[in-house]
N, C-alpha and C positions, 0 to 999 in steps of 0.2 A: 624273348619274348616268352612268357609261357605257353604252351600248345598242349591241346586238347582236342580229341575225338569230338566229342559230347562235351556241353556241358550243361549240367543242369543248374536253375535257377529257384530258390526257394526248398527247404527239407519239409514242407506237410508230410501228408500221404499222398499226393500227388507226384511231388520230388523224390520221394523216397522210391517209390514206385519206377520210379523210370529212368534214376539211377542205377536202381538196380537191377531191369530190364538193359539196358545198353552197357552195361559192367558185363552181364553174365553174356552178351555176343562177343565178348574179348578185346570191346573198346577202351582207351582213356579216356576215364569220366571225372570230372570236377565237380561237387555239389557245393553251392553259393550259397549257407543259410546265417540273416542278421540276428539269430538269434543264439544263443550258445545250447542248446537239444532241437533235436530232431522232432517233426509231428506236429508243428503250430498248432492252430485251433484247438487239435486234437490230445497236445499234451500240454502245453505253454497256456493253452487258453484253456483247460479244463472241461473240455466239452468232448469227456471220455464216453461216449456212447457211439459204439461200431454198429451202426445200424445194420438194417436188412441184407443180406446177399441171396434171400428167399422173394417170389413172390407172395406169398401170406397163404398160399393155398399148396403149399408143399412140394413148390417146386423152387431149387435152387438154380439162381440167374446168373449172378458174376462167381468169376471161378479164375484159377491165377494166380498172381501177387494178390489178387483183396482175398483171398483164404487164408492164402498163403501168413499176410499178417496178420488176419484176426485169431488164428491159430497164435502166432510168434505171440498175440499179448496178451495172450491165458496161461503163457508156459506157465506161471507161476499162480494160476487158478485167477477168478474174476471178483470184480468186485461184488457184483450182481450177477441177474438175467442173464445166469449162465445157459446155452441153449442143450441140455442133456439129451434132447432126443436128435440133434445133429450132427453132437460131436461124441457124444457117445453110445447113439445107435438104443436109446431107450424112450418110449412111447412111440407114437404117431407125429408125422409129420402133417397137419389138416387147416382149415382155416379158424379152425378150433384150437390149437396147437401155438407153441410159441415160434416166432420166428427166428430166424438163421442171424440171430444177432447177440451182441456181450455189450458189457459194460467193463471197463478196464483202468488200470492203476495207470496212469500218465506217466508220471515217472521211470519205473520199470521197463514197460515199453520204449520209454526214448531211446535209454541206454542197448535194448536187445535191437533196437532199428539202426543203432548206431553199429554196433558188433556187427550186424550182420553186411553191410554196406563196407567196411573195413575189411570183413574178410572176403569182400570178393574185389577187394581192387579198389574202392572208388573212395578218392580226395576227400576230404572234410576239408572245407573251410570256412567256420564262424566265424560268428561277428563280420560277415560280410555284408555290402550291399554293393547290386551293381547299379552302377549311378545311370549310365551314360553306353554307347554301343556305338563302332563304326561300321559303315555298309558302303559296299561299292559291286556294282553288278546285280543287284537284286539280292546280297547275302548279306550277312552278317560277320564281317571279319574278326571284329573283336570286341571283346567286353572290357569296361573298365567297372574295378572294384574296388570299390573305398574298405581298410579295414582297420585295425592299429599301426601294421605298418605303412600306415597313407595310400595311396592312390596305386596302383600296380594294373596293368592290361595283360589281356588272356586273349591270346591266337585261338578261334573256334572252327571245328568244324559245323559243327550242326547247334541247336541250342533249343533247350528245352526250358519254355515259358510255366514256370509252376508257382509262382510269386501270389498267386490268390487274388492279383490287383492289374495283372496283365502289363506291369511294368514294362516290358523286356520289347513286348508289341510294342507298345504307343511311346517307349523310347526309337525304334526303329521304324517307325512311320506307320506300322499295319493299323487297318483301322477300328476301332472299337468303339466301346458301348458301354455308359455309366448306367447302375442300379437306380433306376428312374425314382423309387419308391421312396428309395432311404433305407437304413437300417434305425432301427429303435436300439437305446441301451438295455445292455446285458451287464448282467455282474453275478454269474456263475462261481461260486466258491465252497470252498469243501469246508465241513465243521467236523467236532469230535464230541459224542458222549457217550453215555451207558450203554447206549446202542448199536456202537463203532461207530465206521468212519461213514461221513453222509455226503452225498452232493445237492446244494441248494442252487435249483436253476431258478436265476431270475432274469427274465427276457428273453427273447431268440432272437431271430428276424424277423418274425410279426410277433403278435402279442395274443396271447388266448384270456380267458374270461378267468380263469382262476387265478391270474398272474395281474391282474390288473390293482389289484391293492394295494399287493406290494412298489407297480413301477408305475404309479399315477401323477407321480410329482413331475414324470419324466416323458409322458405319454407323447405329449404334443410335437415333441423334438424330435427330427432323424437325421440320422449322419452320413455324411457320403463315404467313411472311413476312405478320402483319398486327400485330404488338407491336414497338413501337420500341425496345426491350431485347433484345430476341429475335432483330429484325435485326441488331443492333450488335455481336452477338456472333457470330452467321453470317458477318458478313463479316470479324470478327478469325479465327474461324477459318480462311474460306477464304483470307485472307490466308496464315496460316502455310502450308495445305496449298498455295498456292502457293510458296510459297518453297522448303519440303522439299523437292518435285517437282524446281523447277531446280537445285538443290544435287546433288540424286541425277543429273541428265543432267549435270551440268557435272564431276563425277567422271569421267564417261564421256566428255565433249570440253569440253574447257576453255574452248573458243570458242563455245560456245553462252551467249547473252545474253538474260535477258527483255525484250521491245519492248516490251509493251502488259500489262495487268490491266485488268479490269474493276470501270469507277467505278461501278458500281450492285450490290444483291445480284442474284444469278442464281434466284431463286424463279421458281420457273414459272406454278402456280396457287394461286390463293389463296382468293378469293372472287367470285363468281357470280350474276346476278340468278335469279330465280322469275320467270321467263317465263309470257305466256299459254300456249305450247307449252316443253315439254319434247324436244327430239331425241334419241335413243338409241342408243349405237352399232349397236345390232340393223338402225336403219331404212335400211341403205344399199341404193339401187335405187328409193327408196320415191318417187313422185310426190308432190309435195307443190300444191297449186293457188295458194297463194301464196306460191313460192319465189322468195327473191329473189339466187339464184344457187348455186354448186355450189365442193364443197372433193373432197378426195382424199384417204387417207390415208394418211400419210406413213410408214407403219410398213409393210405390204404393199403388194401391187399387187393392184389388183382395184375396193375397193369406191369409190362415190362417194354423198356426202351432197346433197342437195336443203336448201339453208337454208329452212327456214319463216322467214314476217318476224313471227311469233308468237314465236320466240324473242329477238328483239331486244328487246322491251317489254312493260311490265307496266301495268296502265291503274290501276293506282291514284294513279301520277302522268303526265297523259295527255302532258306534252311533255317525254319523258326517253325516249331510248332509248340501247343499249348495244352496242357495238361488242368485239370481239375475245374474248379469255379470259374477257370477261363474261359471252357472251352464254348462253343456256340450254340446255345439255344435258346428258343424265348424266356422273356420274363417269367411266365409262369412255371415253365420246367427247370428253371434257373436254381429255385430253393429247393429244387430234387435235384439235380445235379452240381451240388456242391458240397454234397456230404462222403463220408470217407468211401465205402463203396466205386461209390463213382470215382473219386479223386484216384483211386487207384487200377481202376479198369481202363480210366483213361491212360494216366498215368503208364501204365506196362506198355500200351501202346505207341504212345510217344516216344518212352524210350528205346523199344525195341524200332520203332522208324529211325529213330536218330543214328540209330548203329549202325544202321541201311544205306543212308543217304543224306547228301547236304542239299538236295531239291524235291520237297516234298510233292512239287504239283508234278515230279517226273518219276514219282516211285511207282512200282511194280505193287498195287494193294494186293495181285492174289500171291505173291511173294509175301508179304506184310504179312497177310493172312495164316502161312501155313507156318509161318516161323510161333504165331500165338496157339497156335492150335498145340504147336507140338510144346508147348509150356504150357499146357493145360485150359488154355482160354476155350471156352463155347461162343462160339458167333452168331448164332441166328436161333431167334423163338422156335425153330421149328425140329433143332437138334437135342434140346432139352428132351432127357430122360422122364416122360412121365406115365 
């Protein structure tokens, strides 16, 4: 049987961060990814906006791997929204200036992330679905994985659920909740014309007034993202929307050509863990003794959230920890916590913790925090240099 210290399930930004953090602690790490590129929605899904690492008032909030991956994403330049005032020290950092965010090239980032993980000793298994788990004495003992080789079993010490859909938690019997509102149709794609490469953003987790005309046909339908037939229907509708939108643009400019379409369903929120603590949207600027990092609100300037360790696990399964959009938050905050910087912050915390123990309910959080601080993470708002 294949045996690993840490298994990371899902290769989006949360999984990348978790695997990298665990490997840097010297552990034998495997990452299972069902697609054939890393990055999840941030690459295959073409949601290529690395949202803010700052609070919008000139204070950086998210550090460590969250900042490392942002800089990695623009190694060979940004597509647009390059934050000169942050990366090049040009200009000021106030509510009137650019926030610390970029838009990057999806394919380039996926390759660079892959190289980074391989350089750090992470084993990547592409085209691989974790379909079930074995448990004993309140712990996951092994993962059952399907890929081109058929079914294989992997013995694990600790597990990071970065699937985005909280699949491993669901398989292992940890309490979960689904997104009650449901996802609207999204059909983001890239097109090229005389102005260069352009990102067309159709639909999101909710729909704004300026998108209603494009998506009017599908506004009343919502998608859970957790049913195979439904997801297939959603993808077909997304493709149809993309084609129709491009044909409309082509009438205006015959030189407009589709460059890239999303290769995974563009669902934002599906299922999350019921953690030992549920973080609420009204708890901005609140001090948490067990904070493992901070995130900002990409929708508005000002709010800062410390992320309690208790949002990452449920003691029902001692060696399972979650990251990314699987974390325990209320429904209002979910749309904030699902984005790239938050995935990286929680991923780094989860991966570091997974390298330290196979019982998260008994982990010395102070020791975890010490490791995170040594890795460049700032834990509390009071410690931000203002």
